[in-house]
C-alpha positions in Angstrom: 0.0 0.0 0.0 1.5 3.4 -1.0 0.0 6.7 0.0 1.8 9.5 -1.9 -0.6 12.4 -2.5 -0.5 16.1 -2.6 -3.3 16.3 0.0 -3.8 14.0 3.0 -6.6 11.7 2.2 -6.3 8.2 3.6 -8.2 7.4 6.8 -8.8 3.9 8.2 -11.9 4.6 10.4 -14.3 2.0 11.4 -12.0 -0.4 13.2 -14.5 -0.2 16.1 -16.6 -2.8 14.4 -14.0 -5.4 15.5 -14.9 -5.2 19.2 -13.1 -8.5 20.0 -10.0 -7.4 18.2 -8.8 -7.9 14.7 -5.7 -8.5 12.6 -4.7 -6.7 9.4 -1.9 -7.6 7.1 -0.4 -6.1 3.9 2.9 -6.5 2.1 4.2 -3.1 3.0 3.0 0.4 3.8 4.6 3.6 2.5 3.3 7.0 3.4 4.9 10.0 1.7 7.8 8.0 0.2 8.5 9.9 -3.0 10.0 13.3 -3.5 7.8 16.4 -3.2 4.8 14.3 -2.2 2.7 14.2 1.0 1.0 11.2 2.5 -1.3 10.9 5.5 -2.8 7.8 7.1 -5.0 7.9 10.2 -6.3 5.0 12.2 -9.5 6.1 14.0 -12.2 4.4 16.0 -15.8 5.6 15.6 -17.4 3.7 18.5 -16.1 4.8 21.9 -15.6 2.7 25.0 -15.2 -0.8 23.6 -12.2 -3.0 24.3 -10.3 -4.6 21.6 -6.7 -5.6 20.7 -5.8 -4.9 17.0 -2.7 -6.2 15.3 -1.5 -4.5 12.1 1.3 -6.3 10.1 2.9 -3.8 7.7 4.9 -6.6 6.2 8.4 -6.0 4.9 8.6 -2.3 5.7 6.7 0.6 7.2 7.9 3.9 5.6 6.8 7.3 6.7 8.5 10.2 5.0 11.4 9.1 2.7 13.2 10.1 -0.5 12.3 13.8 0.1 8.6 13.0 0.8 6.5 14.0 3.8 4.4 11.4 5.6 2.1 11.5 8.7 0.8 8.4 10.5 -1.8 9.2 13.2 -3.5 6.9 15.7 -6.7 8.7 16.9 -7.7 6.9 20.1 -10.1 9.5 21.7 -12.7 7.9 23.9 -11.6 4.3 23.4 -9.9 1.6 25.4 -8.0 0.1 22.6 -4.5 -1.4 21.9 -3.0 -1.4 18.4 0.1 -3.4 17.8 1.8 -2.4 14.6 4.9 -4.3 13.4 7.0 -4.7 10.3 10.4 -6.2 9.4 11.8 -2.7 9.3 10.7 0.9 9.9 11.7 3.9 7.9 10.9 7.2 9.6 12.1 10.4 8.0 15.1 9.1 6.1 16.7 11.1 3.3 17.4 14.7 2.7 14.2 16.8 2.9 12.1 13.9 4.2 9.8 14.5 7.1 7.9 11.9 9.2 5.3 12.6 11.8 4.0 9.9 14.1 1.0 11.1 16.3 -0.7 9.1 19.0 -3.8 11.1 20.2 -6.2 10.4 23.0 -8.2 11.8 25.9 -5.6 10.9 28.5 -4.8 7.8 30.5 -4.1 7.0 34.1 -2.7 4.0 36.0 -6.0 2.5 36.9 -8.3 3.3 34.0 -6.6 2.7 30.6 -7.1 4.6 27.5 -5.7 3.8 24.1 -2.2 2.6 23.4 0.0 1.8 20.4 2.9 -0.6 20.2 5.5 -0.3 17.4 7.9 -3.2 17.1 10.1 -4.9 14.5 10.4 -8.6 13.8 13.9 -8.7 12.3 17.2 -7.5 13.8 18.2 -3.9 13.4 17.9 -0.5 14.9 14.7 1.6 14.8 15.7 5.1 13.6 13.7 8.3 13.6 15.4 10.9 11.3 18.4 9.9 9.3 20.5 10.8 6.3 19.4 14.5 6.5 15.7 13.7 7.2 13.5 14.7 10.2 11.1 12.6 12.3 8.6 13.9 14.9 6.9 11.7 17.5 4.0 13.1 19.5 2.0 11.3 22.2 -0.8 13.5 23.4 -3.2 11.9 25.8 -2.4 8.3 24.7 0.4 5.8 25.2 3.0 4.4 22.8 5.7 1.8 23.3 8.5 1.2 20.8 10.8 -1.9 20.8 13.2 -3.4 18.3 13.5 -7.1 18.0 16.3 -7.6 20.5 18.2 -6.0 23.3 21.2 -5.6 21.1 19.3 -3.3 18.7 18.8 0.4 19.5 16.1 3.1 19.2 17.8 6.1 17.6 16.5 9.7 17.2 18.5 12.0 14.9 21.1 9.8 13.2 23.8 11.5 11.3 24.7 15.0 10.3 21.8 17.1 9.3 19.2 14.8 10.7 16.7 15.9 13.4 14.1 14.4 15.6 11.7 15.6 18.2 9.8 13.5 20.8 6.9 15.0 22.9 5.0 13.3 25.7 2.0 15.6 26.6 -1.3 15.6 28.5 -0.7 12.6 30.6 0.6 10.4 27.9 3.4 7.8 28.2 6.2 7.0 25.8 8.0 3.7 26.6 11.2 2.8 24.8 12.8 -0.6 25.0 10.6 -1.7 27.9 10.6 -5.5 28.0 13.8 -6.3 26.1 16.1 -3.6 27.4 17.0 -2.0 24.1 19.1 1.2 24.4 18.0 4.6 23.2 20.2 7.3 21.7 19.0 10.8 21.2 21.2 12.8 18.8 23.5 10.1 17.4 25.5 12.5 15.2 22.3 14.4 14.6 20.0 16.5 16.8 17.2 15.2 19.0 15.0 17.0 21.5 12.8 15.2 24.0 10.1 17.0 26.0 8.0 15.4 28.8 5.5 18.1 29.8 2.6 18.5 32.1 -0.3 16.2 33.0 -3.8 15.1 32.1 -6.8 16.8 33.5 -7.0 14.3 36.3 -3.4 15.0 37.3 -1.8 11.9 35.6 1.7 13.1 34.6 3.2 12.8 31.2 5.8 10.1 31.3 8.9 8.9 29.5 10.1 5.4 30.4 13.5 4.2 29.2 13.8 0.5 29.4 17.5 0.3 28.5 20.6 2.4 28.6 20.4 5.9 27.2 22.8 8.5 25.7 21.8 12.1 25.0 24.3 13.4 22.4 26.6 10.8 20.9 29.4 11.3 18.4 30.7 14.4 16.6 27.8 16.7 15.9 25.4 14.8 18.1 23.2 16.8 20.3 20.5 15.4 22.5 18.2 17.3 24.8 15.9 16.1 27.5 13.3 18.6 29.0 11.2 17.3 31.9 8.8 20.2 32.7 5.6 21.2 34.6 5.2 18.0 36.5 6.3 15.5 33.8 8.2 12.4 34.8 11.1 10.5 33.2 12.3 7.1 34.5 15.4 5.2 33.5 14.9 1.6 34.4 17.0 -0.8 32.3 15.7 -4.4 32.3 19.0 -5.7 31.1 22.7 -5.0 32.0 23.2 -1.5 30.6 25.5 1.4 30.9 24.4 4.3 33.1 22.6 7.2 31.4 25.0 9.6 29.8 24.8 13.3 28.9 27.3 13.7 26.1 29.7 11.0 24.8 32.3 10.6 22.1 32.2 14.2 20.9 28.5 14.7 21.4 26.6 17.1 23.6 23.9 16.1 26.0 21.7 18.5 27.9 19.0 17.7 30.5 16.7 20.2 32.2 14.3 19.2 34.9 12.1 22.2 35.9 8.9 22.8 37.7 7.2 21.4 40.9 6.6 17.7 40.6 9.0 17.3 37.6 11.4 14.4 38.2 13.9 12.2 36.4 14.2 8.9 38.4 17.4 6.9 37.5 17.6 3.2 38.5 20.1 0.5 37.7 19.2 -2.8 36.2 15.7 -3.6 37.3 13.9 -6.5 35.7 10.1 -6.1 35.4 8.3 -8.1 38.1 11.5 -8.9 40.0 13.0 -7.8 43.3 14.5 -4.4 44.1 17.1 -3.8 41.4 20.5 -2.1 41.3 21.5 1.5 42.1 21.4 3.9 39.2 24.1 6.5 38.4 24.4 9.4 36.0 27.3 10.6 33.8 27.3 14.3 33.0 30.0 14.7 30.3 30.8 11.1 29.4 33.9 9.9 27.6 34.9 12.7 25.2 31.5 14.4 25.5 29.9 17.5 26.9 27.1 17.3 29.4 24.9 19.8 31.1 22.3 19.0 33.9 20.1 21.9 35.0 17.8 21.6 38.0 15.4 24.6 38.4 12.1 25.7 40.0 11.7 22.6 42.1 12.6 20.0 39.5 14.3 16.9 40.8 16.7 14.2 39.7 16.8 11.1 41.9 19.4 8.3 41.7 18.5 5.2 43.5 17.0 1.7 43.3 13.5 0.2 43.3 11.3 -2.4 41.8 9.1 -2.4 38.7 5.8 -4.1 39.3 2.6 -4.5 37.4 -0.6 -2.6 38.1 -2.8 -4.5 40.5 -5.8 -3.4 38.3 -4.3 -4.3 34.9 -5.4 -3.4 31.4 -7.8 -6.2 30.5 -6.3 -6.4 27.0 -2.6 -5.8 27.7 -1.8 -6.5 31.3 1.9 -5.7 31.0 1.2 -2.1 29.9 0.7 -0.9 33.5 4.2 -0.7 35.0 4.6 0.9 38.4 7.8 1.9 40.2 7.6 0.6 43.7 9.9 0.5 46.8 12.0 3.3 45.3 14.8 4.6 47.5 16.4 7.8 46.2 19.8 9.3 47.1 21.9 6.2 46.6 23.7 6.7 43.3 26.6 8.8 42.1 26.7 11.7 39.6 30.0 11.5 37.6 31.0 14.8 36.2 33.5 15.1 33.4 35.1 11.9 34.4 37.7 11.6 31.6 40.3 13.9 30.1 38.6 15.8 27.2 35.1 15.7 28.6 33.2 18.6 30.0 30.4 18.4 32.6 28.3 21.1 34.3 25.6 20.7 37.0 23.5 23.9 37.4 21.3 24.6 40.4 18.9 27.3 39.2 20.1 28.7 35.8 23.3 28.2 33.8 26.0 30.8 34.1 25.2 33.9 32.1 21.4 33.5 32.5 19.2 35.3 35.0 18.9 33.3 38.2 15.8 31.2 38.9 14.6 29.0 41.8 16.8 25.9 42.2 15.9 22.3 41.9 17.1 19.3 43.9 19.5 16.4 43.3 19.0 13.2 45.3 22.4 11.5 45.1 24.8 9.8 47.5 27.8 11.5 45.9 29.1 13.8 43.1 32.4 12.7 41.7 34.5 15.1 39.5 36.8 13.3 37.0 39.9 14.4 35.0 37.9 16.5 32.6 36.5 20.0 33.0 33.8 19.7 35.6 31.7 22.4 37.3 28.8 22.9 39.7 27.1 26.2 39.3 24.8 27.8 41.9 22.8 30.5 40.1 19.5 30.7 41.9 17.1 32.9 43.8 16.8 30.9 47.1 17.8 32.7 50.3 18.8 29.5 52.1 19.6 26.7 49.6 21.5 23.8 51.3 23.9 21.6 49.4 24.8 18.5 51.4 26.0 15.9 48.8 29.5 14.6 49.4 31.5 16.0 46.5 35.1 15.1 45.5 37.6 15.4 42.7 39.3 18.3 40.9 36.2 20.2 39.8 35.1 23.8 40.1 32.3 25.2 42.2 30.8 28.6 41.3 28.3 30.5 43.4 26.9 33.3 41.2 23.5 34.2 42.8 21.4 33.2 45.8 22.5 32.0 49.2 24.0 28.5 49.3 24.8 26.7 52.5 27.4 24.0 52.1 26.8 21.1 54.5 29.0 18.4 53.0 31.5 16.1 54.8 35.0 17.3 54.9 
């Protein structure tokens, strides 16, 4: 099936007739796969409320935006309790100069006890899943609905922004959840020689936060020209919880730049070590700000929080009747156990900002729950540029780094 049109015109609508679930299969699906064309496919349910599990096999390849074309794939799950599993041998999302892919998952919001719609994208052959490559762009939006993305095996990766001139954006909004590599522990890379921006922002009307769950190792900004940005804002939540043995999260590696900002009351990035789903309390998580040969920046502002610790990943006691494994809950989490490594090797640069970066107007600080901060042999700094009259810093800190107090009153209550 090929959808290459000047105006969007392909909508698959009345899937709601298959209340018990249905399977669809085609040889391949290409949306906007030719130069100077636009393709648009929407999956939409007309009947609200019914439960069904739908499987869509796109065959050898699912292409959205390639060869200079622009493609949009939308899952409209408003008002339904539905799960769509879409798989193919390979995915092509925004590959080629001038190509643009847009993947939208839309719904009315979900919470952890009353499920809305969800979409699962997975491949059935070995290989990375790439969003934006060879000068193309790919944009993933989850707005009030959930999406999970997994390659075939834990040795494959999920890459956003691969190669020079490639870009990708990822947005979790309105209480949605984006889960990457959950189940098989596949790693995620944001800005692998290209540019990738990730935003986890706000909550649904009932207060359910927008969420990003990283089921494997993660690098923001890898390789020369790579730039990866994570923004956790306005009560959004990110969780790193690798299910397999994985490297700690890294901000900047191998010549890349990684930037993470956690800002706003209730905003948090929880970092765990290896934690198998359904198992006991896992290992302690650490964070590397300025990994080997990279540049990393972590900014904590306006009550935002990064917590390094250990916990368990359990299943919701009131599971989704169609997809019980979709409701993952972090339990028994103990923060303040891990180490933040800053500029740990020669040639790396790492900065941790409380409040605002140097050169910016000071703002209220955030908090870091860690057992230690360890400067390495690179260029490491901690910057206090905030508006608090009595901010206390009590994390044991060691190594040949620099501490700058630019604004606000900071009380140091650290050992030694």
